[in-house]
C-alpha positions in Angstrom: 93.9 58.4 -23.8 91.8 59.4 -20.8 90.2 62.9 -21.0 91.1 63.2 -24.7 87.5 64.0 -25.8 86.8 66.2 -22.8 87.5 69.4 -24.8 85.6 68.3 -27.9 82.1 69.4 -28.7 78.9 67.3 -28.9 76.2 67.6 -31.5 72.7 66.2 -32.1 71.3 65.6 -35.6 67.7 65.1 -36.4 64.3 66.8 -36.6 63.9 70.2 -35.0 61.7 69.0 -32.1 64.0 66.2 -31.3 67.4 67.9 -31.3 66.6 71.4 -30.1 66.3 70.4 -26.4 69.9 69.2 -26.5 71.0 72.8 -26.8 69.9 73.4 -23.2 72.8 71.1 -22.0 75.4 72.4 -24.3 75.0 70.1 -27.3 74.9 71.8 -30.6 71.7 70.9 -32.6 71.8 70.3 -36.3 68.3 70.2 -37.8 67.5 68.0 -40.7 64.6 69.0 -43.1 62.8 66.0 -44.7 64.3 62.5 -44.8 67.1 63.1 -47.2 69.9 60.7 -46.3 72.4 62.6 -48.4 72.0 65.8 -46.4 72.3 63.8 -43.1 75.5 62.1 -44.4 76.9 65.5 -45.3 76.2 66.8 -41.8 77.7 63.7 -40.2 80.9 63.9 -42.3 81.3 67.6 -41.4 80.9 66.9 -37.7 83.4 64.0 -37.9 85.9 66.1 -39.8 85.5 68.9 -37.2 86.4 66.3 -34.5 83.1 66.3 -32.5 83.5 63.8 -29.7 79.9 62.6 -29.7 77.1 63.0 -32.2 73.6 62.0 -31.2 71.6 60.9 -34.3 67.9 60.6 -34.4 67.1 56.9 -35.0 65.3 57.3 -38.4 68.4 59.1 -39.8 70.8 56.7 -38.0 69.1 53.7 -39.7 69.2 55.4 -43.1 72.9 56.2 -42.7 74.1 53.1 -40.9 76.6 52.1 -43.7 78.0 55.6 -43.9 78.2 55.8 -40.0 80.2 52.5 -40.1 82.6 54.1 -42.5 83.0 57.2 -40.4 83.6 55.0 -37.3 86.5 53.4 -39.1 88.1 56.7 -40.1 87.3 59.2 -37.3 87.2 59.2 -33.5 83.6 60.6 -33.3 81.1 58.4 -31.6 77.7 58.3 -33.2 74.8 57.5 -30.8 71.3 56.8 -31.9 68.5 58.6 -30.0 64.7 58.2 -30.3 62.5 60.8 -32.0 59.4 62.3 -30.7 57.3 59.3 -31.7 59.3 57.0 -29.5 62.1 54.5 -29.8 62.6 52.1 -32.7 64.9 50.0 -30.4 68.1 50.9 -32.4 69.9 52.5 -29.4 69.4 49.4 -27.2 70.4 47.1 -30.1 73.6 49.2 -30.6 74.5 49.0 -26.9 73.7 45.2 -26.9 76.0 44.7 -29.9 78.8 46.8 -28.5 78.7 44.9 -25.2 78.5 41.6 -26.9 81.7 42.4 -29.0 83.5 43.6 -25.8 82.7 40.7 -23.5 82.1 37.9 -26.1 78.5 37.2 -25.1 75.0 38.7 -24.9 74.7 39.7 -21.3 71.2 41.1 -21.9 69.8 37.7 -23.0 66.6 36.6 -21.2 68.1 33.0 -20.8 
């Protein structure tokens, strides 16, 4: 349904330095202390239950919670998007886009062939 998520909030989950700048553009930051996947999963579940439209997740936490994020994607309408941390990209975001496009069109349009 077009515009359905227009009224829903967005969030960013990750280390303080990575997610705080999102606040400047209206995205609510959720800081993760340490690399405890259980605390990240708890935050992601809460955001999905609260019907956030988009949740940006720092790549290191996205990787650690991939299976849980897959479960949330099946149950909730929240979109979870990996973002790089301060040390740079791990390539997860591009791989996620590549996989989604390949599922949608039936082929890898990013292939170098």
